[in-house]
C-alpha positions as a Markdown table, in Angstrom:
| # | Residue | x | y | z |
|---|---|---|---|---|
| 1 | Unk | -109.7 | -89.3 | -122.7 |
| 2 | Unk | -108.2 | -92.7 | -123.5 |
| 3 | Unk | -105.3 | -92.2 | -121.1 |
| 4 | Unk | -107.7 | -91.2 | -118.5 |
| 5 | Unk | -109.6 | -94.7 | -118.7 |
| 6 | Unk | -106.2 | -96.6 | -118.9 |
| 7 | Unk | -105.1 | -95.1 | -115.8 |
| 8 | Unk | -108.1 | -95.7 | -113.9 |
| 9 | Unk | -108.3 | -99.2 | -115.0 |
| 10 | Unk | -104.7 | -99.6 | -113.8 |
| 11 | Unk | -105.5 | -97.9 | -110.5 |
| 12 | Unk | -108.2 | -100.3 | -110.0 |
| 13 | Unk | -106.1 | -103.5 | -110.3 |
| 14 | Unk | -103.6 | -102.0 | -108.0 |
| 15 | Unk | -105.8 | -100.8 | -105.2 |
| 16 | Unk | -108.3 | -103.8 | -105.4 |
| 17 | Unk | -107.0 | -107.0 | -103.8 |
| 18 | Unk | -106.4 | -109.8 | -106.2 |
| 19 | Unk | -108.9 | -112.2 | -104.7 |
| 20 | Unk | -111.7 | -109.8 | -105.2 |
| 21 | Unk | -111.0 | -109.2 | -108.8 |
| 22 | Unk | -110.5 | -112.9 | -109.5 |
| 23 | Unk | -112.8 | -114.8 | -106.9 |
| 24 | Unk | -111.6 | -118.3 | -108.1 |
| 25 | Unk | -107.9 | -117.4 | -106.8 |
| 26 | Unk | -108.6 | -120.0 | -104.0 |
| 27 | Unk | -108.7 | -122.4 | -106.6 |
| 28 | Unk | -105.0 | -122.3 | -107.1 |
| 29 | Unk | -103.9 | -122.5 | -103.4 |
| 30 | Unk | -101.8 | -125.5 | -102.7 |
| 31 | Unk | -103.5 | -128.3 | -101.1 |
| 32 | Unk | -103.4 | -132.3 | -100.3 |
| 33 | Unk | -106.0 | -134.8 | -101.0 |
| 34 | Unk | -106.4 | -137.6 | -98.2 |
| 35 | Unk | -108.4 | -140.7 | -97.8 |
| 36 | Unk | -109.0 | -141.7 | -94.1 |
| 37 | Unk | -110.6 | -145.0 | -93.1 |
| 38 | Unk | -110.9 | -147.4 | -90.1 |
| 39 | Unk | -108.9 | -150.7 | -90.3 |
| 40 | Unk | -111.2 | -153.6 | -89.8 |
| 41 | Unk | -110.3 | -157.2 | -89.8 |
| 42 | Unk | -109.6 | -160.0 | -87.6 |
| 43 | Unk | -105.9 | -159.1 | -87.4 |
| 44 | Unk | -105.9 | -155.5 | -87.7 |
| 45 | Unk | -107.4 | -152.4 | -86.2 |
| 46 | Unk | -106.7 | -148.9 | -86.3 |
| 47 | Unk | -106.6 | -145.9 | -88.8 |
| 48 | Unk | -105.4 | -146.3 | -92.5 |
| 49 | Unk | -104.5 | -142.9 | -94.1 |
| 50 | Unk | -103.9 | -142.5 | -97.7 |
| 51 | Unk | -101.9 | -139.7 | -99.1 |
| 52 | Unk | -103.7 | -139.2 | -102.6 |
| 53 | Unk | -102.1 | -136.3 | -104.1 |
| 54 | Unk | -101.2 | -132.7 | -103.9 |
| 55 | Unk | -102.2 | -129.7 | -106.2 |
| 56 | Unk | -101.0 | -126.5 | -107.1 |
| 57 | Unk | -97.5 | -126.7 | -105.3 |
| 58 | Unk | -95.6 | -123.7 | -105.5 |
| 59 | Unk | -92.4 | -123.5 | -107.6 |
| 60 | Unk | -89.6 | -123.1 | -105.3 |
| 61 | Unk | -86.8 | -124.2 | -107.8 |
| 62 | Unk | -85.3 | -121.8 | -110.5 |
| 63 | Unk | -85.8 | -123.8 | -113.5 |
| 64 | Unk | -88.2 | -126.8 | -112.5 |
| 65 | Unk | -91.2 | -127.6 | -110.5 |
| 66 | Unk | -90.8 | -128.9 | -106.9 |
| 67 | Unk | -89.6 | -132.4 | -106.1 |
| 68 | Unk | -92.2 | -132.9 | -103.4 |
| 69 | Unk | -92.7 | -135.5 | -100.5 |
| 70 | Unk | -94.8 | -135.7 | -97.7 |
| 71 | Unk | -93.9 | -136.7 | -94.0 |
| 72 | Unk | -96.6 | -138.0 | -91.6 |
| 73 | Unk | -96.5 | -137.5 | -87.8 |
| 74 | Unk | -98.8 | -138.9 | -85.3 |
| 75 | Unk | -98.9 | -137.1 | -81.9 |
| 76 | Unk | -95.6 | -135.9 | -82.8 |
| 77 | Unk | -94.1 | -139.2 | -83.8 |
| 78 | Unk | -92.7 | -139.9 | -87.1 |
| 79 | Unk | -95.0 | -142.4 | -88.9 |
| 80 | Unk | -93.8 | -142.3 | -92.3 |
| 81 | Unk | -92.8 | -140.7 | -95.5 |
| 82 | Unk | -94.1 | -140.7 | -99.3 |
| 83 | Unk | -91.8 | -141.3 | -102.3 |
| 84 | Unk | -90.3 | -138.0 | -103.8 |
| 85 | Unk | -91.9 | -137.1 | -107.1 |
| 86 | Unk | -89.5 | -135.2 | -109.4 |
| 87 | Unk | -90.6 | -132.2 | -111.1 |
| 88 | Unk | -94.2 | -132.0 | -110.3 |
| 89 | Unk | -96.6 | -129.3 | -109.7 |
| 90 | Unk | -99.5 | -131.7 | -108.8 |
| 91 | Unk | -97.8 | -135.0 | -107.7 |
| 92 | Unk | -99.9 | -138.2 | -107.3 |
| 93 | Unk | -98.6 | -140.6 | -104.6 |
| 94 | Unk | -101.6 | -143.1 | -103.5 |
| 95 | Unk | -99.6 | -144.3 | -100.6 |
| 96 | Unk | -101.2 | -145.7 | -97.5 |
| 97 | Unk | -99.8 | -145.4 | -93.9 |
| 98 | Unk | -101.4 | -147.4 | -90.9 |
| 99 | Unk | -101.9 | -146.2 | -87.6 |
| 100 | Unk | -102.3 | -148.9 | -85.0 |
| 101 | Unk | -105.1 | -148.6 | -82.7 |
| 102 | Unk | -102.3 | -148.7 | -79.7 |
| 103 | Unk | -101.6 | -145.1 | -81.0 |
| 104 | Unk | -104.2 | -142.6 | -80.4 |
| 105 | Unk | -104.6 | -140.9 | -84.0 |
| 106 | Unk | -105.9 | -137.7 | -82.8 |
| 107 | Unk | -103.1 | -135.5 | -83.8 |
| 108 | Unk | -102.0 | -136.3 | -87.3 |
| 109 | Unk | -99.7 | -133.8 | -89.1 |
| 110 | Unk | -98.7 | -133.8 | -92.7 |
| 111 | Unk | -95.7 | -131.8 | -93.9 |
| 112 | Unk | -95.0 | -131.2 | -97.6 |
| 113 | Unk | -91.1 | -130.6 | -98.6 |
| 114 | Unk | -89.3 | -129.9 | -101.7 |
| 115 | Unk | -86.6 | -132.3 | -102.1 |
| 116 | Unk | -83.1 | -131.0 | -102.8 |
| 117 | Unk | -79.9 | -133.2 | -103.5 |
| 118 | Unk | -77.4 | -130.5 | -102.3 |
| 119 | Unk | -79.4 | -127.9 | -99.9 |
| 120 | Unk | -81.8 | -128.3 | -97.2 |
| 121 | Unk | -85.1 | -129.4 | -98.3 |
| 122 | Unk | -87.4 | -126.6 | -98.4 |
| 123 | Unk | -90.7 | -126.6 | -96.6 |
| 124 | Unk | -93.9 | -126.0 | -98.6 |
| 125 | Unk | -96.7 | -126.2 | -96.1 |
| 126 | Unk | -98.6 | -128.7 | -93.8 |
| 127 | Unk | -101.9 | -130.0 | -92.6 |
| 128 | Unk | -102.9 | -130.5 | -88.8 |
| 129 | Unk | -105.9 | -132.6 | -88.1 |
| 130 | Unk | -106.8 | -132.7 | -84.4 |
| 131 | Unk | -109.7 | -135.4 | -84.8 |
| 132 | Unk | -109.6 | -138.1 | -87.5 |
| 133 | Unk | -113.1 | -139.2 | -86.3 |
| 134 | Unk | -114.7 | -136.5 | -88.4 |
| 135 | Unk | -113.1 | -137.8 | -91.6 |
| 136 | Unk | -113.6 | -141.8 | -91.2 |
| 137 | Unk | -114.6 | -143.3 | -94.2 |
| 138 | Unk | -114.2 | -140.1 | -96.5 |
| 139 | Unk | -112.1 | -140.3 | -99.6 |
| 140 | Unk | -110.4 | -137.6 | -101.2 |
| 141 | Unk | -110.8 | -135.0 | -98.8 |
| 142 | Unk | -109.0 | -131.8 | -99.8 |
| 143 | Unk | -107.0 | -129.7 | -97.2 |
| 144 | Unk | -105.2 | -126.5 | -97.9 |
| 145 | Unk | -101.5 | -126.3 | -97.0 |
| 146 | Unk | -100.8 | -124.0 | -94.1 |
| 147 | Unk | -97.7 | -122.2 | -93.4 |
| 148 | Unk | -95.7 | -123.1 | -90.1 |
């Protein structure tokens, strides 16, 4: 009797998707937090993007967590890169990048990489924002990292 219950319990976990058994599984998905605001002042205009932090980055190195950094692109043009945070699963950058008004900031792409001293840096995920207007003035907006 006990063996039958054990077998049926094991089959339940094999046949039912993990996300249905543990509905908070999406809580563990890698993400990036951004703050986006319009620059306003006598000498400046445009958009300011603050890369706040990332959460739940996957472990790609054998012994340590990722050494992540973020590259930002606007309309396919390289805008900047954050500092590398060594051995972090949930790094905090709080780095701000400014997009001048002369550049249309409609296509913002953030790519997250794991830095490696010897081999090529490993891609961890990206966030594509087609319209920044929807996020103006919002702080700590969470975006799930997507594959290429």
